Backbone as JSON Lines, residues from 0, in Angstrom:
{"i":0,"aa":"M","n":[6.61,26.35,132.08],"ca":[6.16,27.1,133.23],"c":[7.3,28.01,133.72]}
{"i":1,"aa":"T","n":[7.0,29.25,133.95],"ca":[7.98,30.22,134.42],"c":[8.14,30.11,135.93]}
{"i":2,"aa":"S","n":[9.4,30.18,136.37],"ca":[9.62,30.21,137.81],"c":[10.6,31.33,138.13]}
{"i":3,"aa":"I","n":[10.4,31.97,139.28],"ca":[11.25,33.07,139.73],"c":[11.88,32.68,141.05]}
{"i":4,"aa":"H","n":[13.21,32.87,141.14],"ca":[13.94,32.52,142.34],"c":[14.63,33.76,142.9]}
{"i":5,"aa":"E","n":[14.36,34.08,144.17],"ca":[15.03,35.19,144.83],"c":[16.4,34.71,145.32]}
{"i":6,"aa":"I","n":[17.46,35.43,144.95],"ca":[18.8,35.08,145.38],"c":[19.04,35.71,146.75]}
{"i":7,"aa":"Q","n":[19.27,34.87,147.74],"ca":[19.46,35.38,149.1],"c":[20.92,35.42,149.5]}
{"i":8,"aa":"Q","n":[21.78,34.83,148.71],"ca":[23.22,34.83,148.97],"c":[23.86,36.04,148.3]}
{"i":9,"aa":"V","n":[24.79,36.69,148.98],"ca":[25.47,37.85,148.39],"c":[26.53,37.36,147.42]}
{"i":10,"aa":"M","n":[26.43,37.81,146.18],"ca":[27.43,37.5,145.16],"c":[27.5,38.66,144.19]}
{"i":11,"aa":"Y","n":[28.55,38.68,143.4],"ca":[28.73,39.74,142.41],"c":[28.96,39.13,141.05]}
{"i":12,"aa":"V","n":[28.41,39.77,140.03],"ca":[28.58,39.31,138.65],"c":[29.08,40.45,137.78]}
{"i":13,"aa":"E","n":[29.84,40.08,136.75],"ca":[30.26,41.04,135.73],"c":[29.18,41.06,134.67]}
{"i":14,"aa":"T","n":[28.77,42.28,134.28],"ca":[27.77,42.44,133.22],"c":[28.34,43.4,132.18]}
{"i":15,"aa":"P","n":[27.69,43.54,131.04],"ca":[28.14,44.53,130.06],"c":[28.14,45.96,130.6]}
{"i":16,"aa":"H","n":[27.43,46.22,131.69],"ca":[27.36,47.56,132.28],"c":[28.15,47.67,133.58]}
{"i":17,"aa":"G","n":[29.01,46.7,133.89],"ca":[29.82,46.75,135.1],"c":[29.36,45.75,136.15]}
{"i":18,"aa":"D","n":[30.05,45.76,137.3],"ca":[29.74,44.84,138.38],"c":[28.34,45.08,138.92]}
{"i":19,"aa":"S","n":[27.67,43.98,139.26],"ca":[26.29,44.05,139.74],"c":[26.06,42.97,140.78]}
{"i":20,"aa":"T","n":[24.97,43.14,141.53],"ca":[24.54,42.15,142.51],"c":[23.25,41.51,142.01]}
{"i":21,"aa":"P","n":[23.22,40.19,141.84],"ca":[21.99,39.53,141.4],"c":[20.9,39.57,142.46]}
{"i":22,"aa":"L","n":[19.66,39.78,142.01],"ca":[18.51,39.82,142.9],"c":[17.58,38.63,142.68]}
{"i":23,"aa":"F","n":[17.31,38.33,141.41],"ca":[16.37,37.26,141.05],"c":[16.87,36.52,139.82]}
{"i":24,"aa":"L","n":[16.43,35.26,139.69],"ca":[16.6,34.49,138.46],"c":[15.21,34.18,137.94]}
{"i":25,"aa":"I","n":[15.03,34.35,136.65],"ca":[13.76,34.0,136.02],"c":[14.02,32.89,135.03]}
{"i":26,"aa":"D","n":[13.39,31.74,135.24],"ca":[13.57,30.59,134.37],"c":[12.29,30.39,133.56]}
{"i":27,"aa":"Y","n":[12.42,30.54,132.25],"ca":[11.27,30.39,131.36],"c":[11.14,28.99,130.79]}
{"i":28,"aa":"G","n":[12.04,28.11,131.14],"ca":[11.98,26.74,130.65],"c":[13.25,26.34,129.91]}
{"i":29,"aa":"A","n":[13.26,25.13,129.4],"ca":[14.45,24.53,128.81],"c":[14.9,25.18,127.51]}
{"i":30,"aa":"H","n":[14.02,25.87,126.81],"ca":[14.36,26.4,125.48],"c":[14.76,27.87,125.48]}
{"i":31,"aa":"V","n":[14.84,28.48,126.67],"ca":[15.2,29.89,126.79],"c":[16.24,30.04,127.89]}
{"i":32,"aa":"N","n":[17.24,30.91,127.67],"ca":[18.24,31.16,128.7],"c":[17.59,31.72,129.96]}
{"i":33,"aa":"T","n":[18.2,31.4,131.09],"ca":[17.76,31.96,132.37],"c":[18.05,33.46,132.35]}
{"i":34,"aa":"V","n":[17.13,34.27,132.86],"ca":[17.3,35.72,132.93],"c":[17.69,36.09,134.35]}
{"i":35,"aa":"W","n":[18.77,36.85,134.47],"ca":[19.24,37.35,135.76],"c":[18.78,38.8,135.92]}
{"i":36,"aa":"V","n":[18.13,39.1,137.02],"ca":[17.74,40.47,137.35],"c":[18.77,40.96,138.36]}
{"i":37,"aa":"V","n":[19.48,42.03,138.0],"ca":[20.6,42.49,138.82],"c":[20.5,43.98,139.13]}
{"i":38,"aa":"A","n":[21.15,44.38,140.22],"ca":[21.28,45.8,140.57],"c":[22.73,46.2,140.32]}
{"i":39,"aa":"N","n":[22.94,47.22,139.5],"ca":[24.27,47.68,139.18],"c":[24.91,48.32,140.41]}
{"i":40,"aa":"C","n":[26.16,47.97,140.68],"ca":[26.86,48.46,141.88],"c":[27.18,49.96,141.8]}
{"i":41,"aa":"K","n":[27.36,50.51,140.6],"ca":[27.7,51.93,140.47],"c":[26.49,52.85,140.51]}
{"i":42,"aa":"D","n":[25.48,52.54,139.69],"ca":[24.36,53.47,139.56],"c":[23.05,52.96,140.16]}
{"i":43,"aa":"G","n":[23.03,51.7,140.63],"ca":[21.84,51.15,141.26],"c":[20.73,50.76,140.31]}
{"i":44,"aa":"K","n":[20.95,50.92,139.01],"ca":[19.9,50.59,138.04],"c":[19.66,49.08,138.01]}
{"i":45,"aa":"I","n":[18.4,48.71,137.87],"ca":[18.01,47.31,137.75],"c":[18.0,46.95,136.27]}
{"i":46,"aa":"R","n":[18.69,45.87,135.94],"ca":[18.77,45.43,134.55],"c":[18.55,43.92,134.48]}
{"i":47,"aa":"H","n":[18.21,43.45,133.28],"ca":[17.99,42.02,133.03],"c":[19.03,41.54,132.02]}
{"i":48,"aa":"Y","n":[19.62,40.36,132.29],"ca":[20.6,39.78,131.38],"c":[20.34,38.29,131.2]}
{"i":49,"aa":"D","n":[20.59,37.8,129.99],"ca":[20.59,36.37,129.76],"c":[21.8,35.77,130.46]}
{"i":50,"aa":"S","n":[21.73,34.51,130.81],"ca":[22.81,33.88,131.56],"c":[24.13,33.86,130.8]}
{"i":51,"aa":"N","n":[24.09,33.92,129.49],"ca":[25.35,33.91,128.72],"c":[25.97,35.3,128.6]}
{"i":52,"aa":"E","n":[25.37,36.33,129.2],"ca":[25.91,37.69,129.15],"c":[26.66,38.09,130.42]}
{"i":53,"aa":"I","n":[26.65,37.23,131.44],"ca":[27.25,37.6,132.71],"c":[28.23,36.53,133.17]}
{"i":54,"aa":"A","n":[29.07,36.89,134.15],"ca":[30.01,35.94,134.74],"c":[30.1,36.22,136.24]}
{"i":55,"aa":"L","n":[30.16,35.16,137.03],"ca":[30.3,35.29,138.47],"c":[31.7,35.77,138.78]}
{"i":56,"aa":"T","n":[31.82,36.85,139.55],"ca":[33.14,37.39,139.87],"c":[33.62,36.97,141.24]}
{"i":57,"aa":"I","n":[32.81,37.12,142.27],"ca":[33.22,36.76,143.63],"c":[32.05,36.07,144.33]}
{"i":58,"aa":"N","n":[32.35,34.96,144.98],"ca":[31.38,34.28,145.82],"c":[32.14,33.71,147.0]}
{"i":59,"aa":"H","n":[32.06,34.35,148.16],"ca":[32.83,33.94,149.33],"c":[32.34,32.61,149.9]}
{"i":60,"aa":"T","n":[31.07,32.33,149.81],"ca":[30.54,31.09,150.36],"c":[31.1,29.88,149.63]}
{"i":61,"aa":"L","n":[31.17,29.97,148.31],"ca":[31.68,28.86,147.5],"c":[33.15,28.99,147.16]}
{"i":62,"aa":"N","n":[33.82,30.05,147.67],"ca":[35.23,30.32,147.39],"c":[35.53,30.4,145.89]}
{"i":63,"aa":"I","n":[34.65,31.05,145.15],"ca":[34.86,31.25,143.71],"c":[35.48,32.62,143.5]}
{"i":64,"aa":"N","n":[36.64,32.65,142.86],"ca":[37.35,33.88,142.52],"c":[37.62,34.77,143.73]}
{"i":65,"aa":"T","n":[37.9,34.18,144.87],"ca":[38.17,34.97,146.07],"c":[39.66,35.22,146.27]}
{"i":66,"aa":"G","n":[40.5,34.63,145.43],"ca":[41.93,34.83,145.54],"c":[42.58,33.91,146.55]}
{"i":67,"aa":"K","n":[41.82,32.95,147.06],"ca":[42.37,32.02,148.06],"c":[42.9,30.78,147.38]}
């Protein structure tokens, strides 16, 4: 069963096309990678990436990569 989750927390991810802000996660089940729907910070284009194509760069709420 497919499920879609809207990301309400502000975070940034590195993608093959540059830094982006995640909007949604699409989970197709245990046998397929989660798909991240992101908005590119430079050009605003919406793109889809498998979870193994991106990395979390900054998350202030969880203090991930904030330099603290």
